[in-house]
The first five atom37 places (N, CA, C, CB, O) and aatype in JSON, in Angstrom:
{
  "aatype": [12, 3, 0, 4, 2, 4, 3, 1, 7, 4, 14, 4, 5, 13, 2, 0, 11, 14, 16, 8, 7, 18, 4, 3, 19, 19, 15, 7, 9, 8, 9, 9, 3, 7, 15, 18, 7, 2, 3, 9, 11, 10, 3, 7, 13, 2, 12, 0, 10, 9, 7, 15, 17, 14, 7, 0, 19, 8, 6, 7, 1, 7, 11, 0, 7, 18],
  "atom_mask": [
    [1, 1, 1, 1, 1],
    [1, 1, 1, 1, 1],
    [1, 1, 1, 1, 1],
    [1, 1, 1, 1, 1],
    [1, 1, 1, 1, 1],
    [1, 1, 1, 1, 1],
    [1, 1, 1, 1, 1],
    [1, 1, 1, 1, 1],
    [1, 1, 1, 0, 1],
    [1, 1, 1, 1, 1],
    [1, 1, 1, 1, 1],
    [1, 1, 1, 1, 1],
    [1, 1, 1, 1, 1],
    [1, 1, 1, 1, 1],
    [1, 1, 1, 1, 1],
    [1, 1, 1, 1, 1],
    [1, 1, 1, 1, 1],
    [1, 1, 1, 1, 1],
    [1, 1, 1, 1, 1],
    [1, 1, 1, 1, 1],
    [1, 1, 1, 0, 1],
    [1, 1, 1, 1, 1],
    [1, 1, 1, 1, 1],
    [1, 1, 1, 1, 1],
    [1, 1, 1, 1, 1],
    [1, 1, 1, 1, 1],
    [1, 1, 1, 1, 1],
    [1, 1, 1, 0, 1],
    [1, 1, 1, 1, 1],
    [1, 1, 1, 1, 1],
    [1, 1, 1, 1, 1],
    [1, 1, 1, 1, 1],
    [1, 1, 1, 1, 1],
    [1, 1, 1, 0, 1],
    [1, 1, 1, 1, 1],
    [1, 1, 1, 1, 1],
    [1, 1, 1, 0, 1],
    [1, 1, 1, 1, 1],
    [1, 1, 1, 1, 1],
    [1, 1, 1, 1, 1],
    [1, 1, 1, 1, 1],
    [1, 1, 1, 1, 1],
    [1, 1, 1, 1, 1],
    [1, 1, 1, 0, 1],
    [1, 1, 1, 1, 1],
    [1, 1, 1, 1, 1],
    [1, 1, 1, 1, 1],
    [1, 1, 1, 1, 1],
    [1, 1, 1, 1, 1],
    [1, 1, 1, 1, 1],
    [1, 1, 1, 0, 1],
    [1, 1, 1, 1, 1],
    [1, 1, 1, 1, 1],
    [1, 1, 1, 1, 1],
    [1, 1, 1, 0, 1],
    [1, 1, 1, 1, 1],
    [1, 1, 1, 1, 1],
    [1, 1, 1, 1, 1],
    [1, 1, 1, 1, 1],
    [1, 1, 1, 0, 1],
    [1, 1, 1, 1, 1],
    [1, 1, 1, 0, 1],
    [1, 1, 1, 1, 1],
    [1, 1, 1, 1, 1],
    [1, 1, 1, 0, 1],
    [1, 1, 1, 1, 1]
  ],
  "atom_positions": [
    [[0.78, -1.14, -0.03], [0.05, 0.01, -0.04], [0.93, 1.1, 0.11], [-0.95, 0.02, 0.92], [1.88, 1.04, 0.89]],
    [[0.63, 2.29, -0.71], [1.44, 3.46, -0.79], [0.51, 4.69, -1.05], [2.52, 3.29, -1.91], [-0.63, 4.62, -1.51]],
    [[1.15, 5.77, -0.71], [0.43, 7.23, -0.72], [1.33, 8.06, -1.18], [-0.07, 7.81, 0.64], [2.45, 8.08, -0.66]],
    [[0.97, 9.03, -2.4], [1.9, 10.13, -2.55], [1.01, 11.54, -2.6], [2.81, 9.89, -3.94], [-0.22, 11.54, -2.47]],
    [[1.67, 12.53, -2.76], [1.1, 13.75, -2.76], [0.29, 14.17, -4.19], [2.23, 14.7, -2.42], [-0.41, 15.17, -4.38]],
    [[0.52, 13.4, -4.85], [-0.17, 13.49, -6.18], [-1.77, 13.18, -6.27], [0.55, 12.49, -7.1], [-2.36, 12.62, -5.35]],
    [[-2.36, 13.58, -7.38], [-3.83, 13.32, -7.51], [-3.89, 11.7, -7.58], [-4.51, 14.11, -8.92], [-2.93, 10.95, -7.8]],
    [[-4.96, 11.41, -7.4], [-5.35, 9.93, -7.73], [-4.88, 9.44, -8.96], [-6.79, 9.71, -7.75], [-5.03, 10.02, -10.03]],
    [[-4.13, 7.99, -8.72], [-3.7, 7.37, -10.05], [-2.35, 7.89, -10.37], [0.0, 0.0, 0.0], [-1.93, 7.76, -11.52]],
    [[-1.63, 8.46, -9.46], [-0.18, 8.82, -9.42], [0.76, 8.86, -10.63], [0.38, 7.95, -8.58], [1.58, 7.97, -10.83]],
    [[0.6, 10.0, -11.48], [1.28, 10.16, -12.68], [2.52, 9.49, -12.77], [1.48, 11.43, -12.92], [2.65, 8.85, -13.81]],
    [[3.38, 9.44, -12.06], [4.78, 8.8, -12.08], [4.64, 7.44, -12.52], [5.49, 8.8, -10.69], [5.53, 6.97, -13.24]],
    [[3.48, 6.62, -12.14], [3.24, 5.4, -12.53], [3.2, 5.07, -13.98], [2.18, 5.08, -11.99], [3.46, 3.98, -14.48]],
    [[2.81, 6.27, -14.66], [2.75, 6.37, -16.18], [3.71, 7.19, -16.79], [1.52, 6.85, -16.64], [3.54, 7.66, -17.91]],
    [[4.84, 7.4, -16.01], [5.92, 8.24, -16.91], [5.49, 9.52, -17.18], [6.23, 7.63, -18.3], [5.82, 10.02, -18.25]],
    [[4.73, 10.23, -16.3], [4.29, 11.64, -16.58], [4.76, 12.4, -15.26], [2.56, 11.78, -16.88], [5.16, 11.87, -14.22]],
    [[4.61, 13.76, -15.54], [4.98, 14.45, -14.28], [4.15, 14.58, -13.08], [5.26, 15.64, -14.58], [2.92, 14.6, -13.24]],
    [[4.6, 14.67, -12.01], [3.96, 14.82, -10.78], [2.75, 15.9, -10.81], [5.03, 15.2, -9.76], [2.84, 16.89, -11.53]],
    [[1.8, 15.7, -10.13], [0.71, 16.69, -10.07], [1.1, 18.1, -9.51], [-0.4, 16.12, -9.21], [0.53, 19.13, -9.9]],
    [[2.07, 18.09, -8.6], [2.66, 19.47, -8.02], [4.13, 19.64, -8.27], [2.46, 19.57, -6.42], [4.78, 20.42, -7.57]],
    [[4.72, 18.88, -9.33], [6.1, 19.05, -9.89], [7.12, 18.32, -8.91], [0.0, 0.0, 0.0], [8.32, 18.33, -9.2]],
    [[6.68, 17.68, -7.74], [7.51, 16.91, -6.99], [6.86, 15.7, -6.37], [8.09, 17.7, -6.02], [5.64, 15.6, -6.49]],
    [[7.47, 14.87, -5.78], [6.77, 13.59, -5.36], [7.19, 13.34, -3.92], [7.16, 12.32, -6.32], [8.38, 13.19, -3.66]],
    [[6.24, 13.28, -2.97], [6.54, 12.64, -1.53], [5.88, 11.55, -1.32], [6.22, 13.46, -0.4], [4.68, 11.66, -1.56]],
    [[6.26, 10.41, -0.92], [5.57, 9.14, -0.74], [5.81, 8.31, 0.59], [5.95, 8.3, -1.87], [6.82, 8.54, 1.25]],
    [[4.92, 7.37, 0.99], [5.1, 6.69, 2.1], [4.38, 5.49, 1.71], [4.67, 7.37, 3.35], [3.25, 5.48, 1.21]],
    [[5.17, 4.38, 2.01], [4.76, 3.12, 1.32], [4.77, 1.88, 2.57], [5.94, 2.77, -0.06], [5.65, 1.96, 3.43]],
    [[3.92, 0.94, 2.6], [4.09, -0.1, 3.43], [3.94, -1.43, 2.75], [0.0, 0.0, 0.0], [2.97, -1.58, 2.0]],
    [[4.71, -2.33, 2.91], [4.74, -3.47, 2.4], [4.76, -4.75, 3.55], [5.88, -3.39, 1.5], [5.4, -4.81, 4.6]],
    [[3.91, -5.65, 3.03], [3.8, -7.02, 3.94], [3.87, -8.22, 3.06], [2.36, -7.14, 4.79], [2.98, -8.46, 2.24]],
    [[4.76, -8.86, 3.2], [4.84, -10.28, 2.53], [4.25, -11.33, 3.47], [6.4, -10.71, 2.18], [4.55, -11.63, 4.63]],
    [[3.28, -11.8, 2.62], [2.3, -12.89, 3.35], [3.36, -14.17, 3.24], [0.55, -13.21, 2.42], [3.73, -14.69, 4.3]],
    [[3.76, -14.58, 2.2], [4.61, -15.74, 1.74], [5.8, -15.57, 0.84], [3.79, -16.61, 1.09], [5.58, -15.32, -0.34]],
    [[7.01, -15.69, 1.26], [8.04, -15.57, 0.27], [9.39, -15.76, 0.95], [0.0, 0.0, 0.0], [9.5, -15.88, 2.17]],
    [[10.52, -15.78, 0.0], [11.81, -16.16, 0.53], [12.48, -15.37, -0.49], [12.2, -17.78, 0.63], [12.07, -14.86, -1.53]],
    [[13.9, -15.41, 0.2], [15.11, -14.66, -0.54], [15.97, -16.12, -0.81], [16.09, -13.29, 0.6], [16.49, -16.72, 0.12]],
    [[16.02, -16.47, -1.88], [16.68, -17.73, -2.26], [16.03, -18.84, -1.68], [0.0, 0.0, 0.0], [14.81, -18.8, -1.51]],
    [[16.78, -19.92, -1.33], [16.16, -21.21, -0.62], [16.28, -21.24, 0.73], [16.73, -22.47, -1.05], [15.78, -22.15, 1.39]],
    [[16.99, -20.22, 1.28], [17.38, -20.24, 2.8], [16.62, -19.37, 3.59], [18.81, -19.86, 3.06], [16.22, -19.68, 4.71]],
    [[16.37, -18.18, 3.0], [15.94, -16.88, 3.94], [14.44, -16.69, 3.62], [16.85, -15.34, 3.54], [13.96, -16.15, 2.63]],
    [[13.75, -17.3, 4.77], [12.24, -17.07, 4.67], [11.67, -15.57, 4.84], [11.57, -17.94, 5.75], [12.21, -14.9, 5.71]],
    [[10.85, -15.12, 4.27], [10.38, -13.5, 4.36], [8.76, -13.76, 4.86], [10.5, -12.49, 2.53], [8.05, -12.76, 4.98]],
    [[8.29, -14.82, 5.09], [7.09, -14.89, 5.48], [6.74, -13.85, 6.63], [6.89, -16.2, 5.82], [7.52, -13.83, 7.58]],
    [[5.91, -13.19, 6.66], [5.21, -12.06, 7.59], [6.18, -10.8, 7.75], [0.0, 0.0, 0.0], [6.02, -10.02, 8.68]],
    [[7.21, -10.65, 6.78], [8.0, -9.61, 6.99], [7.26, -8.34, 6.72], [9.18, -9.74, 6.22], [6.33, -8.4, 5.92]],
    [[7.52, -7.31, 7.23], [6.98, -6.05, 7.12], [8.12, -5.1, 6.89], [6.17, -5.71, 8.32], [9.26, -5.37, 7.28]],
    [[7.75, -3.68, 6.09], [8.89, -2.77, 5.95], [8.04, -1.54, 5.36], [10.21, -3.39, 4.91], [6.97, -1.65, 4.76]],
    [[8.61, -0.53, 5.62], [8.02, 0.91, 5.21], [8.99, 1.67, 4.61], [7.49, 1.75, 6.38], [10.16, 1.64, 4.98]],
    [[8.56, 2.43, 3.62], [9.3, 3.44, 2.74], [8.92, 4.73, 3.05], [9.08, 3.26, 1.3], [7.76, 5.01, 3.35]],
    [[9.87, 5.58, 3.01], [9.58, 7.17, 3.03], [10.29, 7.71, 1.97], [10.01, 7.94, 4.35], [11.41, 7.19, 1.89]],
    [[10.07, 8.56, 1.11], [10.68, 9.06, -0.01], [10.21, 10.31, -0.61], [0.0, 0.0, 0.0], [9.01, 10.56, -0.65]],
    [[11.23, 11.24, -1.14], [10.91, 12.44, -1.77], [11.85, 12.6, -3.0], [11.02, 13.62, -0.77], [13.03, 12.26, -3.0]],
    [[11.22, 13.14, -3.99], [11.92, 13.4, -5.22], [11.63, 14.78, -5.71], [11.57, 12.4, -6.25], [10.5, 15.26, -5.71]],
    [[12.73, 15.41, -6.15], [12.33, 16.87, -6.59], [11.45, 17.15, -7.76], [13.51, 17.6, -6.89], [10.99, 18.28, -7.96]],
    [[11.16, 15.83, -8.75], [10.63, 15.84, -9.82], [9.87, 14.46, -9.78], [0.0, 0.0, 0.0], [9.53, 13.91, -8.73]],
    [[9.63, 13.93, -11.07], [9.02, 12.57, -11.28], [10.0, 11.71, -10.75], [8.66, 12.19, -12.78], [11.2, 11.98, -10.83]],
    [[9.48, 10.5, -10.11], [10.19, 9.48, -9.51], [11.19, 8.82, -10.55], [9.2, 8.47, -8.92], [12.31, 8.46, -10.19]],
    [[10.74, 8.66, -11.92], [11.69, 7.95, -12.74], [12.56, 8.87, -13.44], [11.03, 7.08, -13.7], [13.11, 8.52, -14.49]],
    [[12.75, 10.18, -12.87], [13.9, 10.87, -13.49], [14.86, 10.67, -12.26], [13.62, 12.54, -13.99], [16.03, 11.01, -12.44]],
    [[14.58, 10.26, -11.28], [15.68, 10.12, -10.37], [16.05, 11.27, -9.28], [0.0, 0.0, 0.0], [15.11, 12.04, -9.06]],
    [[16.96, 11.47, -8.72], [17.47, 12.43, -7.76], [16.96, 12.61, -6.68], [17.52, 13.49, -8.14], [17.07, 13.66, -6.05]],
    [[16.18, 11.39, -6.21], [15.24, 11.5, -4.99], [16.1, 10.74, -3.94], [0.0, 0.0, 0.0], [17.17, 10.18, -4.2]],
    [[15.46, 10.79, -2.59], [16.0, 10.28, -1.42], [14.65, 9.37, -0.85], [16.59, 11.59, -0.37], [13.45, 9.68, -0.87]],
    [[15.21, 8.31, -0.41], [14.39, 7.35, 0.41], [15.0, 6.5, 1.3], [13.68, 6.54, -0.36], [16.18, 6.13, 1.22]],
    [[14.08, 6.13, 2.3], [14.86, 5.16, 3.32], [13.65, 4.19, 3.68], [0.0, 0.0, 0.0], [12.46, 4.5, 3.74]],
    [[14.12, 3.13, 3.87], [13.47, 1.78, 4.15], [13.33, 1.79, 5.6], [14.31, 0.48, 3.64], [12.82, 0.82, 6.17]]
  ]
}
């Protein structure tokens, strides 16, 4: 699940410019069933991302942290 400061349908998902010229986002991820390789189980793993880009996400130059 994620949310950004753009209008509904996030233009960056379609390689368009952000609604307000920049992008601020928060995202939450929950892995129900998964693994990394054969040895590391990721079942039930949760993580969050907070990020900010001065333009469109696909143009880069942003900062984000998990």
